[in-house]
C-alpha positions in Angstrom: -8.3 20.2 64.5 -7.1 16.5 63.7 -10.7 16.1 61.8 -9.7 19.3 59.4 -5.6 17.9 58.9 -7.4 14.2 57.7 -9.1 16.4 55.0 -6.4 17.6 53.7 -5.2 14.7 53.6 -7.8 12.9 52.0 -7.8 15.9 49.4 -4.4 15.8 48.9 -4.1 12.4 47.8 -7.2 12.9 45.8 -5.3 15.7 43.8 -2.5 13.5 43.8 -4.2 10.5 42.0 -6.7 12.8 39.6 -3.1 14.3 38.0 -1.4 10.8 37.9 -4.0 8.3 36.7 -5.1 8.6 33.0 -8.0 10.1 31.7 -10.6 7.5 30.8 -10.3 8.3 27.7 -6.3 6.6 27.4 -6.9 4.2 29.4 -9.5 2.9 27.1 -8.2 4.0 23.1 -6.2 1.9 22.0 -3.7 2.7 18.8 -3.7 -0.9 15.9 -1.4 -0.3 12.7 -1.7 -3.0 9.6 1.2 -2.2 7.1 0.9 -4.3 4.2 3.8 -4.8 1.4 1.6 -6.7 -1.1 5.0 -7.5 -3.4 7.2 -9.8 -3.9 10.7 -9.5 -5.7 14.1 -7.1 -5.8 12.2 -4.6 -7.9 9.9 -4.4 -6.1 12.4 -2.9 -3.1 10.5 -0.3 -2.5 7.3 -1.7 -1.2 8.8 -3.4 1.9 11.2 -0.5 2.5 7.6 1.9 2.2 6.3 -0.6 4.8 9.6 -1.2 7.0 9.3 2.9 6.7 6.4 3.2 8.1 6.9 0.5 11.2 9.8 3.1 12.1 7.3 6.0 12.2 4.8 4.2 14.4 6.9 2.7 16.2 8.9 5.5 17.3 5.9 7.7 18.4 4.8 4.5 20.8 3.0 2.6 19.3 4.0 -1.1 21.0 4.7 -3.9 18.4 1.9 -6.0 19.8 -0.6 -3.4 18.3 0.8 -3.3 15.2 0.7 -5.9 12.1 3.5 -6.3 9.6 2.6 -8.3 6.1 5.3 -8.8 3.8 7.0 -11.4 1.8 10.5 -10.8 3.4 12.3 -11.6 0.6 14.4 -8.6 0.3 16.8 -7.9 3.6 18.7 -10.9 2.8 18.3 -11.3 -0.7 20.9 -12.4 -3.5 21.2 -9.2 -4.9 21.5 -7.2 -1.3 24.7 -6.5 -0.7 23.8 -5.3 2.9 22.3 -7.9 4.4 19.6 -7.5 6.8 19.1 -4.0 5.7 16.9 -2.0 3.6 16.9 1.5 3.0 13.6 3.9 2.2 16.2 6.9 0.3 20.0 6.8 -0.6 22.7 6.7 2.6 19.6 6.8 4.7 19.0 4.7 8.1 18.4 0.9 8.0 14.3 0.9 8.3 14.5 -3.3 8.6 15.6 -2.9 11.9 13.0 -4.6 14.7 10.9 -4.5 12.0 8.4 -7.6 13.2 7.6 -10.1 10.3 3.5 -11.3 11.9 3.4 -12.8 8.2 6.0 -13.6 5.4 6.0 -15.1 2.4 2.6 -16.7 0.6 1.2 -15.7 3.9 1.1 -12.1 2.6 -2.6 -12.9 0.7 -6.3 -11.0 0.4 -7.9 -13.5 2.6 -5.3 -13.3 5.4 -5.1 -9.6 5.3 -9.1 -9.3 5.6 -9.6 -12.0 8.5 -6.2 -9.6 10.2 -7.5 -6.4 9.4 -11.4 -8.0 11.3 -9.5 -8.8 13.9 -10.9 -12.7 12.8 -8.0 -14.1 15.3 -9.9 -18.1 15.5 -8.7 -17.5 11.3 -5.3 -16.9 11.6 -4.5 -19.1 14.2 -1.1 -21.2 13.4 -0.7 -18.8 10.7 2.8 -16.6 10.9 2.6 -14.4 14.7 -1.7 -15.3 14.5 -1.7 -11.0 15.7 -5.0 -10.0 14.3 -6.3 -6.0 14.9 -8.1 -6.7 17.8 -9.7 -3.2 18.0 -12.7 -2.1 19.6 -15.6 0.6 19.5 -13.0 3.4 21.5 -9.4 2.2 19.5 -8.3 4.0 16.2 -7.2 2.0 13.4 -4.2 2.8 11.1 -3.5 1.0 7.8 -1.3 1.5 5.2 -0.5 -0.7 1.8 2.3 0.0 -0.5 2.8 -2.2 -3.4 0.7 -2.9 -7.4 -2.4 -1.7 -8.4 -5.1 -1.6 -11.4 -8.2 -0.3 -11.8 -10.3 -1.0 -8.4 -8.2 -3.6 -7.3 -5.2 -4.2 -5.6 -2.3 -6.1 -6.0 -0.8 -9.1 -3.5 2.0 -11.6 -4.0 0.1 -14.1 -6.0 -3.9 -13.1 -6.1 -5.9 -9.6 -5.9 -7.9 -7.8 -3.3 -10.8 -6.3 -5.1 -12.2 -2.3 -4.2 -15.7 -4.7 -3.2 -14.1 -7.0 -0.9 -12.1 -4.4 1.3 -15.5 -1.8 0.8 -17.0 -5.0 2.3 -14.6 -5.9 5.4 -14.8 -2.1 6.2 -18.4 -1.6 6.1 -18.4 -4.9 8.8 -15.9 -3.4 10.9 -17.9 -0.7 11.2 -21.2 -2.3 11.7 -19.6 -4.3 14.4 -18.0 -0.9 16.3 -14.0 -2.4 15.4 -12.9 0.7 15.4 -13.9 4.4 16.5 -11.8 6.1 13.6 -10.0 4.4 11.3 -7.4 6.0 8.3 -6.1 4.2 5.6 -3.4 5.5 3.1 -3.0 3.5 -0.2 0.3 3.3 -1.7 -0.7 1.8 -5.8 -1.6 2.8 -9.5 -5.5 3.7 -9.8 -5.7 3.6 -5.7 -8.3 6.7 -6.1 -10.2 3.7 -7.6 -10.9 2.0 -4.7 -12.5 4.6 -2.7 -14.2 7.0 -5.0 -17.2 5.3 -5.0 -18.7 4.5 -1.6 -18.3 6.2 2.0 -18.8 5.0 5.2 -18.6 7.2 8.6 -15.4 7.2 10.1 -13.1 6.0 7.8 -10.8 8.6 6.3 -8.5 7.3 3.3 -5.6 9.3 1.2 -4.2 7.9 -2.5 -1.2 8.3 -4.2 -2.9 8.4 -7.5 -6.4 9.2 -8.6 -8.2 6.2 -9.9 -7.2 6.2 -13.6 -3.4 7.2 -13.0 0.0 5.4 -12.1 1.5 6.2 -8.9 4.8 6.9 -9.1 8.5 5.0 -7.9 11.7 7.0 -6.5 15.0 7.1 -5.9 16.9 4.8 -7.6 20.0 3.2 -5.8 22.8 2.8 -8.6 24.3 0.6 -6.2 21.5 -1.5 -5.5 20.0 -0.8 -9.2 16.3 -1.0 -7.7 14.2 1.9 -7.0 14.2 2.2 -2.6 10.8 3.9 -2.4 7.3 5.3 -3.5 6.8 9.3 -4.0 3.6 9.3 -2.6 4.7 7.1 0.5 8.3 8.3 1.0 6.6 11.8 1.1 4.3 11.6 3.9 6.7 9.4 5.8 9.6 11.8 5.8 7.0 14.1 6.7 6.2 12.2 10.0 9.5 12.1 10.3 9.8 16.0 11.4 6.1 16.3 12.1 4.9 17.3 15.6 3.0 15.1 16.0 0.5 16.9 18.6 0.2 20.1 16.0 0.2 18.4 12.6 -3.2 17.9 11.4 -4.4 15.1 9.0 -5.3 17.8 6.5 -1.8 19.5 6.8 -0.1 16.4 6.0 -2.2 15.8 3.4 -1.8 19.3 1.6 2.3 18.7 1.9 2.3 15.1 0.6 -0.1 16.7 -2.3 2.0 19.6 -2.8 5.1 17.5 -3.0 4.1 14.8 -5.1 4.5 16.1 -8.0 4.4 13.1 -10.1 0.3 11.7 -9.7 -2.3 13.4 -8.2 -2.7 12.6 -4.3 -6.7 12.1 -3.5 -8.4 12.1 0.0 -11.8 10.4 0.5 -14.4 9.6 3.3 -15.1 11.3 6.2 -13.8 14.4 6.2 -14.2 15.4 9.7 -10.9 13.8 10.0 -9.4 17.2 8.3 -8.8 18.9 12.1 -7.3 15.3 13.6 -3.9 15.1 15.0 -1.3 13.0 13.0 -0.8 11.8 17.0 -4.6 10.2 16.8 -3.3 8.0 14.5 0.5 7.6 14.0 1.2 7.0 17.7 1.3 10.0 20.3 4.4 8.7 22.6 7.3 10.9 22.3 8.9 10.7 19.3 13.0 8.4 18.9 14.9 9.6 16.7 15.9 6.4 14.2 19.7 7.9 13.4 20.9 10.7 13.4 21.5 9.9 9.8 17.6 10.3 9.1 18.0 14.2 8.5 19.6 14.2 4.9 19.2 16.7 2.3 17.2 16.7 -0.4 17.8 14.0 -3.5 16.8 13.9 -6.5 13.2 11.2 -6.4 14.5 10.5 -10.0 10.5 9.5 -10.2 9.4 7.1 -12.9 5.9 5.7 -13.4 5.6 2.1 -11.4 4.6 0.3 -14.7 7.8 1.0 -15.8 9.9 0.3 -13.3 11.4 -3.1 -14.9 12.4 -1.3 -18.1 13.8 1.8 -16.0 15.8 0.0 -14.4 17.1 -2.3 -17.2 18.1 1.2 -19.0 19.8 2.6 -16.3 21.8 -0.9 -16.3 22.6 -0.3 -19.2 24.0 3.1 -19.0 25.9 2.3 -16.1 27.8 -1.0 -18.1 31.0 -0.6 -19.7 32.0 -4.0 -20.2 30.5 -4.9 -23.8 29.4 -8.4 -23.3 27.0 -7.2 -19.7 25.9 -4.5 -22.3 24.7 -7.2 -24.6 22.9 -9.0 -21.8 21.2 -6.3 -21.1 20.5 -5.5 -24.3 18.6 -8.6 -24.8 16.5 -8.4 -21.1 15.6 -5.0 -22.5 14.0 -6.5 -25.8 12.7 -9.8 -24.0 11.2 -7.2 -22.0 9.9 -5.2 -24.2 8.4 -8.0 -26.4 6.6 -9.7 -23.4 5.1 -6.5 -22.5 4.0 -5.9 -26.0 2.5 -9.9 -26.2 0.3 -8.9 -23.4 -1.0 -5.7 -25.2 -1.8 -8.7 -28.2 -3.5 -10.8 -26.2 -5.7 -8.0 -25.0 -6.8 -6.9 -28.1 -6.8 -9.6 -29.5 -9.8 -10.7 -27.2 -11.1 -7.6 -27.3 -12.4 -8.2 -31.2 -13.4 -11.9 -30.8 -16.0 -11.0 -28.1 -16.9 -7.5 -29.7 -17.1 -9.1 -32.8 -15.7 -5.3 -34.7 -12.8 -2.8 -35.1 -15.1 0.0 -34.7 -15.5 2.1 -32.0 -16.4 0.6 -29.7 -13.5 -1.5 -29.7 -11.4 1.9 -29.7 -13.0 2.7 -26.2 -12.9 -0.7 -24.8 -9.0 -0.5 -25.5 -8.5 3.7 -24.8 -11.0 4.4 -21.8 -9.5 4.5 -18.5 -11.0 5.1 -14.6 -14.5 3.3 -15.5 -16.4 2.6 -12.4 -16.9 -1.0 -12.1 -20.4 -2.3 -11.2 -19.8 -5.7 -13.0 -18.1 -7.3 -10.2 -17.9 -10.5 -10.8 -17.2 -10.7 -14.7 -14.5 -8.5 -13.4 -12.9 -10.4 -10.6 -13.0 -13.6 -13.1 -11.6 -12.1 -16.6 -8.6 -10.3 -13.7 -8.2 -13.7 -12.3 -8.1 -15.4 -15.1 -5.7 -13.5 -17.0 -3.0 -13.6 -14.4 -3.3 -17.7 -13.9 -4.0 -18.4 -17.7 -2.1 -15.6 -20.0 0.7 -13.7 -17.8 0.7 -14.5 -13.3 1.3 -11.1 -12.2 3.8 -11.9 -9.8 6.6 -12.5 -13.0 4.2 -9.7 -14.7 3.5 -6.4 -12.9 3.1 -4.2 -15.8 -0.1 -6.5 -16.8 -1.7 -4.8 -13.8 -1.6 -1.8 -16.0 -3.8 -3.1 -18.4 -6.8 -4.4 -16.0 -9.1 -1.6 -17.3 -9.2 -3.0 -20.6 -11.2 -6.1 -19.1 -12.7 -3.9 -16.7 -14.6 -1.9 -19.4 -15.2 -5.6 -21.3 -16.9 -6.3 -18.4 -19.0 -2.7 -18.5 -20.1 -3.7 -21.8 -22.2 -6.4 -20.6 -19.6 -8.5 -22.4 -20.4 -12.4 -20.8 -17.5 -13.6 -18.7 -17.7 -16.8 -20.2 -17.2 -15.4 -23.2 -14.0 -13.5 -22.1 -12.5 -16.1 -20.6 -13.0 -18.2 -23.7 -11.6 -15.6 -25.6 -8.0 -15.2 -23.3 -7.7 -19.3 -23.4 -7.6 -18.8 -27.3 -4.7 -16.5 -27.3 -3.2 -18.2 -23.6 -2.8 -21.4 -25.0 
């Protein structure tokens, strides 16, 4: 009898332990996230707002801060133009999404070099820089990456430089070879963002992009008081969906279809490993119970007021002009509009002159180079060198993000097999 009682006690303890103990998968699998806003300046408010909102989504679903790395210039929350210091919103009258956001890498630390090192878990490379946090993921872990900024043909922008498709692809291939993840999901908000993923596929990587390889993404939610756009259409659509979704039920495919339908300004695409379609959001955006950020998060629909990203600076000026009542103020804004228009035309003129010089003709080749969008870049060394030279010698992207929308012209020149030196010399002639 005593032996039977002991046996029953052992069985009871075993059952209790089995119920309480995490499964082998739960014990070994870790969620990691890298969130990046690649721009700076008040006019680009929306990119940091997107990233701060993304942090809230992941944090509120249980991903701990030590597993979330945030890169953003951090010049918005306390910007001189911000009447509500310490507050960033991602939609009109929305909650403060800046609350609690880790400032892991800010200012000039937001670079392609640091991004790639952080993504690949190179802790030694980040020692003494920012928080030093990296994506220290392993073969059983899922990684979620969200990037919001400007883009161009086969490029995404950072505050002072660019990252090419080739560089990103190389990093992802190294991560896959080193078994740095079980699965990786990448959401990309940028103009021509489809061009970053349309030419290759790596197993266990799934990506969605705000636009096709040859079109703009769109800013949205203009705020009359802040005089800037608060979000980007693709970004706010996936996050507003995540804010209300049941992560244990909704799948990546369901979210993609919702975002694709509601983003009626550009063509949202997905690339990579389509077996991910059936995966639940919780596998990448957090499995913990949802914590409500703010009761005001459940807001009534508001107009998107969407505008192509390259046109944002001009659109902001025109909205300021419409709102201005003082004649002197209107005159000042009109001068700004004229100056900006002249600057944008100057960019086009520089590239037109460069193309004429290197092609030595004004015929069909000129027209093709100036108008063909969506070219698949193969001459990488030429293209990256030409783009960097244009930004350094002619119109720095940090001040002239409109120029990124014209970089397809340099891509076309390089694909015409024009020598790199000839292109950079022609640019020098125009940008003395």
